[in-house]
N, C-alpha and C positions, 0 to 999 in steps of 0.2 A: 260282370266284375272279373278283373284279372286275378289269376291265382294268388299272387303275392298280397293283393288287397283283401281277398277272401281270408287268407291265413291270418293277416293282421287283425281283421275284424273278429275272427274267432278267438284270437289271443286276448283282445280287449274284453270280449264278452266273458271269457274264462276268468280274466282278472277280476271283473265285477262279481262273479259268482263266488270265487274263492275269497275275495275280500269280505263278503258277508259271512262266509263260513269262519274266517279268522276272527271276526268280531264276536262270534259266538263262543269261542274258546281259544286256549293258548296253543303251544306247540310250534313246530317249524312254520315259516311263512309259506302258505300254500300258493301265493302268487308267484313267488320265486320258483317254487317247484313246478308250477304249470308252465312258466316261461321256459325253464330248463328242458322240460319234456318236449315242448313244441320245437325248440331249437334243435334238439337231438333228432327229432323226426324229420325236420327239413334237411338237416345235414345228411341223414341216411338216404332220403329221396334224391337229393342233389348228386350224391356220389353214385347212386345206382343209375340215374339218368345219364350222367357223364360217361360212365362205363359202357352203357348200352349204345349211346350215340357214337362213341369212339370205336367200338367194335364194328358198328354198322358202316362207319366211314372206311375202316380198313378193309372190310370184306367186299364192299360194293363201290367204293369210290376211288380206287387206286389202280384199276385194271385198264380202262380205256379212256380216251379223250372225251367220249360222250358223257362220261359221268363227272366231268369237271364242274358243271353247273350244280349237280347234286352235292358234290363235296363242299362247294361254296355255301350252299344253303345250310348244310350241316354245321359248318364253322360258325355261321351267323347265329344259328340256334344255340350252339354251345356258349358263344360269347354272351348272348342275351340272357341265357340261363344263369351264367355266373354273375352278371350284373344284378339280376333280380334277387338272386340268393344273397349277395352282399348287402343290397338295400334292405331286404327283410331282416337279415341278421342285425343290421344297425338299429332298425326299429325296435326289435326285441331287446337288444342291449339297453337302449334308452328306456324302454318300459321297465326293465328290471331295476335300473338305477332309480327311477322315479318311485317304484314300489318300495325300495329300500329306504329312500329318504322319507317316505310318507308313513312309515309304520313298521318296517321290518325290524325285528329285535336286534340291538347292537350290544354285543358283549362288552362289558366294561369292568375294569379292575375294582374289586370290592374294597371299600374303605375299612379301617380297623373297626369302626363301630358296626358296620354291616356284618363283618366277620363274626362279631360277638352275638349280635341279635339273631343271626341266622344259624348259630351253633346248635348242634343237636341237643345239647343239654340246657340251652337257654330257656326252653319252654317249661322246665321244671319250676322256674321262679314265678310263673304266672298261673300255676295250677294250685291244687288244694294243699299240697305238701311241698315244702322247700327242702332241698338237699344241698350240702356243701359240695361244690364242684369246682375243680381247678381248670380254668381255660388257659391254655398255653398261648396267650396273646400278649404282645408287647404293648404296654400302656404306660400311663402314669396318671390336681390340686383340689383343693378340698372345699366343700360346702357343708352346710348343715343338712339335716334330713330333707330329702326331696319328695314331695307328695303331689297329689292332684288337686290340692286345695288352692283357692285363689291367692292365698298369701304366699304360696310356694311356686310350684310349676304348673298350676292349673291353667294359667293363661296360655301355656304352650299347646294344650290339647285343643286344637282347632282343626276344621276340615282341611285347611291348607295353611302351611306354615312356610313363609317365604325365606326365613332365616333368622338367626339370632345375632345381634351385634356382639362381637367378641371384644374382650378386654385387650389392652396393649400387650404386645409380645416382645420379650427381650431376646435378642440374638445370642445364642450360646456359643462362645468363642474360646473360653479358657481351655476346655478339654482338647481342642485341636492343637494346642501347643505341646502336649505331653504324649509320650508313647503309651500304648495300651497293651495289656495282656490279660489272660484269664487265670483264675484260681478256682480250685474246688475245695478249699479249706476255709476255716474261719479266721485265718491270719496269714500274713506273708512275712517270712523271716528273711532278712538280708544282712549284709555286712558292709559297714562303712570302713574304707581303707584310708590310713594316714601313712604317707611315705616321707621320710626325712632323708634327703639325698646328701650324703657327705663325701661323694666321690671327689678324689683329689689326686694329684701326682704323688707317687711314692717318694718319701723323703730321701731315700738312698737304699742301696743294696743292703739287705739284712735288716732293714727297719720295718716296722709294722705298717700295713696298708690301712687306709681309712675304712671305717665301718659305718654303713648306713643303717637306718632303722625303719621297720615297717610294722605298723600295728593294725589289727583288725578289731573293730568294735561291733558286736552283734546288735541288731535292732529289729523291732517287730512292728508291723502295721496291722492292726486288727481290722477285720472286715466290719463295715458299718451298714446297718439297714436304714434306708430312707423310705418312709412309708406315710400314707394317709388314707382315710376312708370316708365314704359318704353313705348315707342311708337313703334308700329309694322305696317308695311304696310299690306294691305289686301292681296297683292300678296304673301308675305312670309308666311301668315297663312296657305297656302296650303302645306307648307313644314313641315308637322306634326312632323317628327323625331327631327328636330332642335328646334321646339317649345316645344316639350316634355322635351328635355334636359334643356332648359332655365327655364321652370317652375319647373321641378323636383329638379334641383340643385341650380341654382343661386338665384331664388326668395326666397325660404325657407331659404337658408343659409344666405342671406343678412339680413333678419329680426332677425334671431337667433344671428347673430354676433353683431348687434347693441343692442339687448336686453341684452346680457351678459355684454357688456360695461356699460349699464345703471344700471343694477342691482349691479354691483361692484363699478363703479366710477361715477354714475350719480350725477350731482351737486345739485339736489334738488330745483333748481330755477324753474321758471314758465315753464311748459311743459317739465320738466325733472324729472326722478325718483330720489328719495333720495337714493343714493348708499350706500352700506355697508361700504366702506372705508370712504366716506364723513361723515357718521353719527358716525363712530367709535370713541372711546376714544384714545387720543394720548398716545403712550407708555411712561411710566415713571417707574423709579425704585421703586418697592414696599417698604413700610416701613419694616424694619428688614433686608433688603438686603444691605450689606455693599459694600465697594469698591471691585471691582473684577479686576483681571489682565488677559491679554491674552484672552479677550472675543472673541468668535467665533459666527457665525450665529446660530450654534446649541445651544449655551448658551443663545443667545438672545431669541430664540423661547421658551426655557424652562422658562425663566423669564416672558415672555409674558403670557404663560399659567398660571404661578403663579399669575400674576396680576389679571387674571380672577377669579382664585380660591379665592383670597383674597376678591374679591367683591361678592363671593358666586355664581359665574357662572363658570361652569366647561367646559373648552374649548374642543370642539369635532372636531376641524379641523383647519388646517393651509392652507393659500393661499399664493402662491408666484410665481414669474416668473420661467419658466423652467431652465433658466441659473443659478439662485440661488440654485435651488434644485439639479441641476447637480453638482455644486461646493460642496454642502454638501455631496452628495454621493461619491465624489472623495476624500474626506478626508481619510488619512491613518494613522495608528499608527506607532510606531517606527520600527516595523518589516516589514512595507510595506503592511500590510493588511488593506482592507477598513473597516472603523468603522461602517458605515451605510449599513447593509445588505451584501449580497453576489452577485457579478456580475452574477453568474450562477443561482441565486435564482429567484423565482417567487413570485407574490403576489402584493397587492396594496401598494403604497408608504406610509410609516408610519414613524413618528418620535416621540419619547417619548410616544409610544403606541397610537398616535393620527394620524388619516388620513391626508395625504398631498395632496392638489390640486395644480398642477403646470399648470398655464395657461398664455398665452401671453397677456391676458387681464390685468394682473397685471404688472405695469411697473417694469423693472429690478431694484433690490435694495430695493424694498418695500416688506412688509409682512403684513398679516392680520391673527390674531388669534381670534377665536370666539367660543362662545357657540351658534352656528347658529340655533339650534332647538328652543332656547328661544329668540333669538335676533330679528328675523324678519320673515315676511311671505309675499309671493307673492300672489296678487289677480288678476286673469284673468277676464276681462270683455268680450273680444272678441278674439278668437284664430285667428291665421293667416288666412286671407281670401283674395279673389281676386275679383276685379270689372273690367269688360271689357266694354268699351264704344267707339262707333264710332263717337260721337258727341262732343268730348272734343276739346276745342280751334278750330283750323282750320283743324281738322281731316277730316271733310266732303269734303273739297275742295282738300285735299292732299291725300285722299284715305288711311287714317291711322286709326289705332285702338289704344287706350290707355289701357294698362293693369296696374291697380293699386293694390298694395298689402299692407295690413296693419294689425295691431293687436293693442289691447288695454289692458293695464295692469298697475298695480302700485305695490309698495312695502311699507309695513308698518314696521317701525323700532320700536319695542316695548321696547328694552333695549339697548341703546347705550353703557352702561357699560359692556355689554357682548361681545363687539367687541373691540379689541386692535390692533392698527395699528401704523406703523412707518417705518423708513428705517433702514437697518442693520448698516449703518455707524453712524447715530445719536444715535442709541441704544447702540452701542459699546462705543461711547464717554460718554454717560450718565452712563453706568455701570462701566467704568474705572475711572470716576471722583472721586476725594477725597470727 
């Protein structure tokens, strides 16, 4: 058997031995370690042989013509040795790759749920005594108590769980329109400025110059807590895959869903965010715009943008319900071609060179046009977080654990005039009126 074949056979036998050892316990992959050790030994032997033959060639093959044949044989041996080494190295590289594909551990990024269930304090909730522990994990909807009973989550406790069908997910888009900052207080105080510009040419020498006016109105945006909780039995906590799905998907989504509604439609009453639509200026026909006929939603949005421009705020986005945006996109000209875009085209929705945000958070039939960059700002005090406690209410006697998810934020509306809102129907009536 040739040396390279013998070495390869040894590597294969070693792989089989270490594969059995690996199946008996965890730790680093012994197959890869064995291959690496063999490769290193071959490399060392190859380098030593090359060095010895080279030295031999120099000492005995370069003095007389009689040694030309000897030199040629040495060159041939060096070339063959290099080829054998390259071939064996390729075989071992292939062996290492196959080993990695067939069972070598692959490091992967932990999901949020895995982070929680593998947390050092997580085991306290499956033991005899629960303790209130704060896990600094970013999370967020709510269900009723989750237990291992058949009527609750018991059907999830199976030897193998392929997955859980998720509920529909809304894309959160409103927050992306607004600037963000952080606060460490329970409220954000700001000032709304009103400037009356009376600048004018001086009437004449010795006469009084024009006086302008500027007023500052203080305002406060209180930080709001958005939260929900669920109760889980200690028994079901052992079902880590189901718990991961709940934490990773439902909890975060629940807070984001309510946050978007608050940012857009919050009433501004106690413990509610002052929403963009709530604070916005009602749509009205701007001065200089006469009676119009056959007004469409496309016309309405253009006039809304004009109203912002007249107030010196340049609209940088439209918000509407997906149904209204779809109806706009479906409008055709007299030849049957779509007016807004191309059905085969790509790109972000735009109208009048302005981005369009279509979200179910906006009630159908309503619209919002705004210079969002100037109009408002979100302040985050506490990102989505989770609290787990075994001593809430009667959890101790019922062997339950409460998982509470919450976040704290507020929204400051700097310029209500930069936001124009209304309904397409009312705007059409206003624009067509005499």
